[in-house]
N, C-alpha and C positions, 0 to 999 in steps of 0.2 A: 383399202388393201381390207382383206373379206376376213370375217373374223373367225376361227376355227373351233372354237370350243362347241363341246357338245351337253356339259352340264354348265351351270350358271357357274361365271366367272371372272374374272379381268385377264384379259389378252394386253402384254405393252411388247411393242416393237420400237426397236431403234433406227433412226434413218441417217445417215451423216449427209448433211445436204451440199452436195458440192460446191466448191469456193468461187465465190468473185472473183476472177484475176483481173485486174485494172494494171497499167503498166504508167498511170500518173507519178511523176515526181521522178520517174527513170530516163526521160529523155536526155540521148545523149547527140552528140554533134560528132562531124567527120570533116578535116580540111587538111590542105596538102601546101608548104610554101617553102619558101628558102630560108634556111638556117643557119646559123654558125658556128653549130655545135649539134650534138645528139647522132642518131644512127639514122641513115639515110636509106628511103624505103622500106621503111617499118613502121607500123600504126603503134603509137605509144598512148598510153592514156593518161590524160594532163586536167587537173581538178581545180588548181588555181593560178593565179599570175606567177606567183614565185616559184610555183611549181614548173612552168612552163620555161622561167628562165633555170633554175636549176637542170633542164634535161634539154634545153634546146641552145641556152645562151641568151643573154642581152645580145638587143638589136642593134646595129650601126647603122648608117644612114644606108646601103645595099639593100637592106633586107628589114626595114622599119615598118614596111607598109604589111608584109605577109605579117610579121611578129603581133601588129596591133589587129590584126584580123581575126588571130586567134585569142590574144588577149581580150578583145572587143566580145566574143561571144561567151568566156566565162566570166565576164563580169555579168551576166545573166544567169548560165547555167555551169555548174561546177564539174562537167564532163564532156569533154571533147578528145577525140582519136586524132592527133597530129602525125599528118606524114613527111620529113622533111624529103626534099625534091633533090635529086642530081644535079650537076651542071657542069658543064667542060671545065677540066684540070682540076678539077674539086680532088684534093691529097690529105690522106693523114701524114702529119709527121713524124718522120723516123730518125731511130739514133744515129747512123753513119751512111755511107755511101756505098754502093755493091762494092768496092774494092776492100773495104774494110780499112781506109787509110786516117781516117777521123770522123767527128762527129759531122760532118757536113748537112747531112740528110737530105735525101734526093726525095722523098715521098711516095706515098703509095696510096692508092684508095681501098680500106677495107669497110664498106657500107655498112656493116651491122655485124651483130652476132653470128648470125645464118653462113655469111661470107666467112668469114675468121674462120669458124668451127670445121667447113669445109676444106677451104683452101690454104688456109694458114697455121692451122693449130700444131702443125707435125714440125711448124719450124722452116718452112719451104721457102719464105722470102729472105733473101739475102740483103737485108737494110739492119742490120745488127739485134741489138737483143730488144728492143723497146720499140714502140709506135704509139702514138695517141689513140686513146681509143676510137677518136671520130675525128671525122674530118674535118680541116678547116685550120685558118691562120692562129687559132688561139692554141692550138697543139704546139706552137712554135715557143712557149712561153714554160713547157713543161721542161724539168730536170727530172731523173730518174736517177738516184744515187744508192747502192748496193755496198752492203757492208756483211761480207761473207765470212770473219773468224773474227777470233778475240782480238788477233793482233792487229786486225784490220778497225776494229773498236777505238783501242787504245795500245799505244806502245810507247816505250822510252828509247828515243833516239839516241844513236852512238856518235861520238864526237864531244870535243867539248867547245861549248856554246857560250857566247859573249853576247850582251846588250847593252847600249849604254841606257842611263838615264835620261827620257824623254826620247830617248832615238826609236825607230820603226825598224831598224835594220840590225838582222841577227847574224853573226858569223859565227861560223862550226866547224871549228879546225881539225880535219881529219873525219869528219861528216859526209856523210850522200844524201845530202838534203832531196835531191833532184829525184831519190829514188823510195825516198822514206817517208817525205810530205808532200800534199795535194795541197794547192788552192782550196780555201773555204775550211781546213782543217783548224783544229784549235792548237796551241801550244801554249804549256803552262809551264811558267818559267819565273822561280822565286814566288810561287803561289798565284802569280797571275795568270790567266786565261785571256790570251789574244788573238784573233782571228787573221790566219795566212792570207794576203792580199795576192803576192806572187812568188815563185821561187826563181831566181837569177841563173843559181847553177849549183853544185853541187855543195856548193859552202854558202852563198848567203841566200838568206829567206826574208822577205820585208812584207810587215805585218800592218795591218788595217790600223792601228790605233799606236801612240808612242808606250813604251814601258814607262812606267811613272819611276821607280828607285834603279833598275838594270842590275846586272849581274853578270860576272864573272864564271867559267867554269862550272857554268850551272849545269844539272840534271833537267833535261827539257824532257816533259810528258806531250806526248802527241795524241790529239784525238781526232776522231771522225767529226765531221761536220755537226753531223745530227746526233751526237754521243747523248745530248741531254734529251732527248725526245724518246730514248729507248730506257727499259729500266736495267738492263743489263747487257753483256756482252753474249751474241749468238756461239753457241757452243753444240751440242750435242744433245738432241731430241730424245724423250725416254722410250719413243717408239724403235729408232735407231739403234740406241744402246743397248735394249733388251734383246736386241738380234747380233749382239757382238760388233755394231760401225759406229762410227764416231765424224766430227766434224761436218754432219749434214745442214746445220741452222744457217741462218742469214737474215737480214735486217732489209728494207725495202723501205727507202722514203721518195714520195714524190711531191714535188716543191715545184711552186709557182715563182719558177726564177725570173723571170721577167716583168710579170707583175700585172700581167695583161687581162688575167683571170677575176681576180679576186682584187685587181687596185692597187695590193700590198707586193713591194718585191718581195721574194725571198719565201714566202708562207706557203708553210708545211700543209698542203692538199690532201693528204692521207698516206699513213704509215702502215706496215706489215712486219710485225715481230716475230722472230723465231719461226718464219715459216721456213721449210726443207726443200733440200735440192734431191731428196730421194724421190723416184717418181710415185713409191709404194707406201710414202710415209704416211701417218694417220693421225689425227689429234685425239685426244681422250674420249671424246665421245662418238670416235669412227669413222670423223667427216676427213677430207685429203686436206694435208699439210701442205702436200707438194707445191712450191712455189707458183708454178705455173697455172694450177687449177685454183690456187688463192687468188693470183691477179683475174683470171676468167671469170669467177663467179662475184667478186668483190669489188674491183676496181672500177672507178668510174672515170678515170682519168687516162688509163696506159692500158695495150694490151701487150704479152708477151711475144715476141716474133722468133728467137731463139736464143740458146744458151749462150751465156758467154764463151771467146774465146779461149783454147787449152785447159778444157776442164771437162769434168765426167761427169757434170750434173745431169739431172735426168734420166741416172741409171737406179737400178733396183739396190737396196740395201744391201743383201747379199753380193753383189757383184763392183761396185762402186764406190761403197761407204767403209769396208772392212779394211782397216790398215792403210788405205788411202787419202792421197792428199789433194783434196777440193778446197782448200781454203786458201784462199789469195790473202797474203799478208797487209794490202791495202785496200782500202774504199776504191770504188770503180763510180765516178759519175757521168754521164749522158744526157747532154744537152737537145733536146728533139728539136727537128729543125726539117723543110722544107713542106711543112702544112699549107695548103691555100683554099682558099673561098671559093677558088671558082667562079665560073661565068654567070651569068641570069639563065637559069633553066629553059630550054626549047619548047614549045607547046609540047612536042611529043614526049619530054621528059617530064612534063607536067599531067600530062594524060598516064603516064605509066604511074606516078606518085598517087593519083586519084584512084585509079584502076586497083587498087588496094583492098577498095570498099566494094566492090565487085560483089563478093562472095556474101552475102548477109549471115550464113552460117558460121562465118569467122568471126564478123565484125557486126554488133548491134548498134546499128544507128537510124536516128531517126530525120535530122537534118543533115546538109550538106553546103556550108558556106563558101562561097569558092574563090572571094577574095578579088584581085585584081587580075582577070584571065581574058583571053580572046575569045570571039565565038566560035573558033573552031575546039576549045579546048570544053567550052559550054558545052554545044551540040554532041561532042563522043560520050561526054561524061552522061548526057542527057540518055543518049540512045542504048549505051552500052552497060551503065547502069542502074540508073534511076528509073528507066522504062522497064528494065529485067529485073530488077530486084522488088518493084514496085508497094515499095515500104519508107521511103524517104520523099521529103522536099530538098529541091534544090533550089539556092538561093542566089540571084545574079544581080550586077548592078552595072550600069553602062560604063562606058570606059573614061578614064580620067579626063583624056581629051573630048570627052562629050560637054561635059559639065563644068571643068574647073576653068575660069577666064574665060568663058564661052558666052557672055551675057549677051541674050536677047534670040543666041542660036542653039541654046538648050533643048528646047523639045524638039526640034527638025532633025539635030543628031542623036538623041535618043532615038526618035522613031524609025530612024537610017540605021543604026545601030539593031535595034528589034528586029528588022527584016531580016536579018543575019542569024539571028538568033531561032531555032525550031521551038514551034509550038509542042507545049507538052501541060497535061494538068498536074505534072508532078515539078513544076517550075515557078517559083515563085521571082517576079521581076521589078524591082524597086528603082527609082529613077534619081538617085544623089549619092555624094559622096557627102563625107564630114571633115569639117575640120579639127583637128585633136593634138592636145599636149604630149608630146613624147619625152617623158621624162628622162628616157634613158640617154638620150643623146642631146637634151634640153632645146628641144625646137618645136615647132608644130608641122604637123605633117597631114596630107591631104591621105583619106583611108574611105574606100568604098562601102557603103553603108549594110551589105547583104550579110554582114555577121551580127550585125545589131537585127534585123530582121528574121536571121536564124534565133538569136537571143530572146527576142522576144514573143517568139511561138514557144521556145523553150520555158521561159517565165510563165506564159500563159498556162500551160500543161500544169506545170507544178501548182499555181494559185487557182486554177479552174480546172480546164481538162483539153485535150485535143481538138475536140469538136466545139471549141468556142472559139471566136473569131479573135487575131491579135491584134487587132486595129483600135484605132481610137484612144481618146485622151486619157483614159482610164487601162487600157490593156498595153497602148502603143509606144508608150513614150520611150524617147531613146536615152541612152546614157554617154557621159562623156563627149559633149557637142558644145565646142567653142562656136561654131558656126558650121554652116552648110555651103554646098558649093555655091548652089544658088537658092533661094527661096519662091516655089512657083505660085503664080495667082490663081485665083479660081479658076478661069478660061483655061489658063495652061492645064492645072490639073485635070479639067474636063476631057482636054485633047489626050491626055497620056491614058487615062483609065477609060476611054472607049476603045483604045486600044492594049488592056489589060494589064495596064504599066502602074503599079502602084505608087504613089506621089508621098513624098515625106516633105513637109514644112515644118516650119515654126514659126508661132505665134508669142508674141507678147504675154504673159502670164501666166501660159499654159504650156511652154518647152516645145521641144522638137518631136514630133508623132508618125507613126505609119499613118496616112489617111487614106488606107484601101485594102481590099483582102480578096482580089482575084489573083486566080492563076493564072498564069501564060497560056491562055485558049482563047480563040475569037469564037467559037462555033458556040452554038446554044445547048448548054450542057450544066445540070445542078453541079458537076465537077469543075467549074468555074469560081466556084468559090474557095478558099484554103480550108475554112472550117470543115465544109462537106469532104473535101478531097482528104481530110486530116482523119474525120471521122469513120469513112470508110477504111483507111490504113489502120487505124486502130481495132475497126470490126474484125477485119479480114486477119490481120493479125492475131489477136485476140482467141475468135471462134477458131480459126486455123489450128492453133496449141490444141486446143480442146480437143480437135478430129484427128491429131495426131494419136491421141488414147485409143481413137478406135480401128485404127489401121490393125489387124488381123482379128478383129474378134466377126465372131456367126453375124451375119447381115440378116438379121431377125428382127421380130416386133420389140422383141425384147431392146435390142440394142439402139434401136431405132429412138425408142421410146426413152432410153435413159440419157442417148445424147440430145434429145429435146430437152428434157430436164435440166439437162448442166447448161445450154447456153441461153435457156428464157431467162434464169434469174440473173444474167448478166447484162441482157437487153433491156430487160426492165431498171437495172439501176442505171443505164446509160439513159433510158427515155426519163427518168427521175430526177438527173443531173441535166435534162432539158436538152441533150445530144439528137434524139428522135422523138418525132411525134407519135409514132404509131409505129408497128412492127408484125409480121406474122411469119409463123414458120411452118415450113411442109415438108416432112420427113415420114411418108407412111407409103403403101403401099400403092397409092396412087403416083407417085415418082418413081418408087421403087417396084415394079412388077418382078414377076419372075424371069421375064430377059434381062432385066438388069442386074437383080439378084444373083442368076447363074452368070453373069458377065464378069463376078467377082468386083462388082462394082455399088456408090454408096451416094444414092443424092440426098439431097438436103437442099431445098431452096427457104433463100431467108429474105424477106420483103422488108424494107425500113425505109419511113419516110424523114428525113433528115428536118431538122429543124432551120430556120434560113435567118441569114443574120440582116441585120437593120442598116441599110445603106442608104436610104432617103429617107427626110423626115418633112413633112408637111404640119407646118402649126397655123391655124386659122384664126386671127385675132378679130373679134367684131366689135364696134362699139355700139353701145345698146342706148336710143334714146330714154330720157329717166323716165318716161311715161309707159314704157313697156316692162311686163312682168316676167322675169324670169323664166316663171314656169311657161310662159309662151314660146320663149326662146328653145328652152329645154324642147320642144316640141317640135 
């Protein structure tokens, strides 16, 4: 910058150097699979194995491989977007059948929040008041119990009640036990609270345990099954009371009645206290307190599907809760049923799930472990996602039948399968499955290694940089390997590597390692190495983001100079980290003549020479005679 002083003095300038933006440590993966819980066809970020279990459920024998593919990637990098695939007859459990005759549950597929909002948020599904939030047989374990009044919370029974010491039978002369008492309620008799096991008729009640002392003519207090879980009875909210209404509050208990979800029968999964039946009700902070909205926003286990019958629930404070009776005097429980895990997703359904990653503006991922899929799925994903996004690496493995229990035929099988997979520099093809312990089902299972290969690349990003090769004893060690499906010899590794398939093998004392860093391409190109392809992905993404800031600027020398000054420090930082050996930037009138400028175009040519990974080492050991000088040997 020129000095603009006329008389002697000091000129001070301040220059804000554009930041060097690197994406190291932010690597994210994306995969799709079959799971037992969670939204269907919706990408969800998972950051730990416990998070995976919480959002998609622990695996069983039918989906252990897909679950472990996701879990294996997370073991290397805590950023994975997971999509649950659809399958035939996949259903959410519901509260009752379409006739409303009972809690038989016919099931209904509500894939995710978007589908519920579009199709069922108005109560259009005739399946009772509640459904499991997500599809799957796990939903059949859920019970929803509502307590919509103080009388339903606790009441004094009418009649004269007798129970003998050591007896489980309560006889109520003049009572109406069948209308006042529900199975699961607690009866407080002579100071002892005992749970109701069954209601035989209008006078006889059976308790879950015997009464100790007995009582005759006793006053009996009936309490809702979940009485002890809530602070007080439901009544009238401040919002509704201030507007002249009453009786809008209710409690909702969501319970693992079958014990399938938590492993403990009767575990309270979640509770919603003093929510409102009024559509316009608000909390003290101004948030909606309408029970339908509260369930939609906060519940992890259920969805609202309709109001309970014979109520004005869902009305406004001014029309439905001013002198109206909307408070049933007994609690109501709904055991959900009809949920189903569905069949194995078809290739078409798998492709639909993976296609959620097609738009890079929606989901930023770098790596895509494919799990156990066919060549049809791989080829579609590569063509429609990887080759169009041009910023991800698709990691694939051979099929189970190619390598498990195929002694002596593994290479032939893998090479045959490889001929059905389309070549691409955005594909990394490994050659193995691993045998690992499935702690959720206490067994061992074979899992394709592509999640581990994506994982070692993500780990290399974090510890070094994307332009470093992820292979070898230092960077390419695989985790959680009991054994490999097969352990290739050197000659077998040679045959695979010639076809751009990366071997994985185990060596005593050195573990199980990725022993190749080729992309799945056969023609001669610098992009046949993982580190080079990922270098260019990194450069194109980062410099492309810089270029976005130039859009709609004036196309003149100042703009071009500023752009060069922005990206040059970034390229120097990549060079300093041994990603490239040399680079050159051309962005001036030589490639931006008037014809280009007048066409509203901006051209920048960036030449880079990537570094090469070491694939082959020659060590020459020479035995030197005692009379020979080492100076002579060196010469």
